[in-house]
N, C-alpha and C positions, 0 to 999 in steps of 0.2 A: 504494500500500500504506500502510495507516494505521500510525502510530507505536505502539509497544508499550503506551504509557500508555493508549491507547484500549481495551485489553483490560479495563481497570478502568472507565474513564469510560462505556463503552457497556453496562456491566452493573451499574448501581447497585443493583438489587434483590438482587444476590448479594454485591457487595463492600462496599457502604456499611454493612450490618449487621456484617460481619466486622471492618471497620476501627473502627467505633464501639465494638464490644466490646473490642478490643485497647486502645483509648485509655482506656476506663474501667478496665480492669484495671491499666493503668499508673498511672492517677490514684489508684486505691485503694491500690496497693502502694508507690508511689514518692513521692506528694505529701508535702512537708514544708515547713518554714519557709524553705528556701533555693530551692525551685523553684516555690513558689506566692507570687505577689505580689498585693496587693489595695490598693485606695484608694477610699474612699467617705466620704460625709458624711451624717450623720443630722440631719434638721431638728429643731431644738429644740422646736418646738410640736407638729408632727404626728407626730414620731417615725418618719417615713418617710424612705427614701433620696431624696436631692434629685435626683440624675441617674439616668437609666435607660439609660446607656451601659455599655460593657464596664467592669467594675470589679474583675475577678478574672482572673488569668492563671496558667496552668500550663504549664511547659516541661519537655521531656524529650527523650531521644534514642531512636531506634528500635533494636530489637535484631534479630538474625538470626532466620530461621525464622518471620517474621510477615508477614501480608499488608500491613501498613502499611510495613514495610521494603521489601518488593517494589514497592509503589506509589511510594515515595520514589525508589528506584533507577530505575524506569521514567520518572518525572517529570524526571529529570536524566540520562537515558540518552544514549548516543552517537548514537542514531538521531535525536535532536532537534538535534544540533549544526549540521545543514544549514539550520535555520530562521534566516532573517535577522531581526535585531532590528528590531522595529517593523513587520514585515511583516503582511499580512492573515492569513497562516497562523499566525503567532505569536499574534496577537490572538485568533483563533478558538480556538486551543488553550487560552490562559489563561482565556477565557470558559467553555469546556467544563470546565476543571479547577475553576473557582469553583463552577459549578453542581453538580458531583459532590461537592465538599467541603461544600456547603450541604446536600446529601442526608445526608451523614455527621452534620453538626450537628443536623439535624432528628431523625435516628435517636437520637442521644445524648439530646437533650432529651426525646424521647417515651418512651424505654425505660429511661433510667438516672437519673432525677431522684432517686430514693431513695438510690442509691449516691453521687451528688454531694453530697446533703445531709449524709450521714453523714461524708464526708471533709471537707467544709467545716466542720462542727461541730468536728471534731478538729483540723484544721490552722489554720483562721482564728479560730474562736471558742474554741479551747482546751478544748472540752467544758465551758464555764462557763455556757452559756445553753441551756436546754431549749426545746422547741417552743412552750411556753406564752409564753415571753418573746420569742424570736426565731424565728418559725415558718418563715422562708425560703420564703415562699409562692410565689415565682416564681423559676424558674431557666431561663435561656436560654443555649444555646451559640451564640455570635454568629458566630465565624469560626475557621478553622484555617489557620495558616501552616506551610509545609513548606520546609525548606532542606536542602542537602546539604553537610556539612562534612567528609566522609570524607577529603578530600585535605589537610585542615589537621591538623598534628600535635596530639595531644591536649593537650600542655603549653601550647599557644597558646590554648586555649579557656577558661583560668581567669584570673581577676584575681589579682594578687599584691599583698600588703600589705608595705611595706618600713618597718621601724623604724630610725631613725637616731639617732646621738648628739646630745644637745641642743646647739643653736647651730651645727650643721654643715650642710653642703649635700652632697647626693649626686646623681649623674646617674641618676635613676630610669629613664628610657627605656633607657639603655645597660645598666643592671643587669638589667632585665627581658629584654632581647634576649639578653644573655650567658647568663643562667640558662636560658632556654628552649632556646637552641641547645645548651648543654651537656647538658640533659636528653635532647634528641633524639639526640645523638651517643653519649652514654654509657649512657642508660637509667636513670641515677641519679635519686633523688628530689631535691626542692628542698633539703632539709636537708643532704644529702650534698654537693651541689654547693657550697652556701654554706660549709659547714665546711671543705672541702678548699681552696677559694679563699682563705678567711680565713687558714688556717694557712700557706698558701703565700705570704702577703703581697701578694696581688693588690691594687694601690692602688684599684681600682674599689670594693672592699668595705671600705676602711679605716674609714669612719665608719658602716658598716651594722651594726646590732645584731641584727636578726632579719629573715628573709624568710618570709612565710607565704602559702600559697594561700588565697584566699577563695572566693567562689562562682563557679560556671561561668557564663560569659556568652554562650557560643555553643552554642545548642541547636537541634536539627533540627526539633522539633515545638513549636509554640506554640498553645495553646488559649485563646481569649478568651471569657469568660463574663460575663453579667449575673446577679448574685445579689441578690435583694431581702433586704437585711439589716435591714429595718424592725423596730422594737421594738413588740411587741404591747401591753405595759403596763409601768408602773413607770418610774422615771427612772434610766437607765443612762448617766451622763455620760461614762464611758470609751468608749462606743460612738459618741459624737457625731462624732468624726473618727478614722479609722484609716487608716494608710498605711504599708505596709512595702516600697513600691517603691524601686528603686535608680536613682539618676540615671546 
């Protein structure tokens, strides 16, 4: 008996278009400066993009009542736990999954280029460059990665920024563990946890001035694209190198 994920893999003509549409809807509605990263170099002479590899990345999480969410759950379903790591069966499954996801990539590239362009102009180019200057002639969806982080508490999926008093040292790792654990136990937000512990005189927070959540770093869906950011005319030095990726 085939695993449940093959309900999707064996029917790409049905499910690839549905998943492609859901991904684009998420891209159009959710893409912003925090979940879209990009890194590209414009040649000073030709005004073209130097490399033709993935240079733009969009990450997000699935939501319930979607085909993509159902596919993610099937991809990490209990019926796959019996597969031995490195076995022929696992290798075959991963190969079949890659082929199916490439079908989704092809569908997005073929059907939704206009939607991608519009969102890229808003999020990456800040609506500063029209089609005459940066035409975005070529857009390819290169690959899709899917992970399942449902078992990880939500507070553990965000990076925390800790501000400390000048000239002091703090145990950053211990502070993060403490705050995240308290969030999970109490359901309080970071500000509340920090305020209570500070007022209670917890020595761990003695030299801490502020704790702030930054961007989410664990996302279930990652979309990798190549976008041709080549400049059509004029000299736009601010486009020669753009990088908002996070180490």
